[in-house]
N, C-alpha and C positions, 0 to 999 in steps of 0.2 A: 504494500500500500504506500503510495507516494507521500501522503500526508505525514506518515511517521518518520520521514526523513527530515522534517522541519524542526529545528530547535524551538521555534516559536510555538508550534503545536505541542511539543513535549512540555514546554513551560506552562502552557495553558492547562494541560492534563494534570500536571503536578499541583498547580494552584487549585484546580477543581477538587482533587483528592484531599488536599490539606483542608480545604473549606468544608468538605463533607465530614472529615474527622473532627474538625473543630466544632462544627455545628452539632454533631451527635454526641461527642464524648466530652467536649469542653476541655480538650487537652491542654490548652494554654489559657489560663485566666488572664485576660488583658483589659487594661483600662482603655477608655476612649482615645487617649493620646497614643497609646501603644498601637491600637488598631489603625489610627491615622498614619503612623510611621510605617506600618506594614503595607498599607495601601500605597504610600509614596514609594516604598521599595519595589513593590510589584510594578508600578508604573515605570520606574526607572529601568527595571529589567526588560520591560516590553520595548522601551525606546532603544536600549542597547542592542537587543536582538534585531530590531528593525534596521539599525545602522549596520549590523553585520550581514544582513541579507543582501545578496547581490545577484540572485537569480530566482526565477519562479520555481515553485515546487515541481511543476511539470518537467523541468530540465534536470532534476536531481536523479 
């Protein structure tokens, strides 16, 4: 499957899994400020992955 060759897709899958674990288990008790910082970190990760992307998934 071509999509699984994308670092951005793997990053999104990881975020989804961590969100499910956090939602059901409450693995990490976090303050609103900590949640904000995690959101900023996720956003920065997406931007970095976008900057590293230099070809469409169909060419991988």
